[in-house]
C-alpha positions, 0 to 999 in steps of 0.5 A: 696598342696598349702602352699602359705598361710602358716605362719611358726613359729619355734617350741618352743622346737627347739630354743636351739639346735644349729640350728636343728629347726623344723618349723610348720605352723598350720594356714591352714584348715585341716592340720598342716605342718612341715619342717626343718628350715635348709632345707626349700625346702627339703620337708614338712610333712603334718599332720591332726590337730588331729594327730599333737595334739596327737604327741605334747601331747605325746612328752610333756608327755615324757618330764616330 
């Protein structure tokens, strides 16, 4: 998987929990990448955009 063009951002909901942050790169065609900001070389998860969108919607639903 070529991640050289990935533009990483800290997930919105991760910012206030003592450094336990998730970073997301959703600018690559056909995939959304997710990694631990404290261990950027520890591995990256790849999701299909539809699967990632479904996950995010489910998390938001559980917050309310």
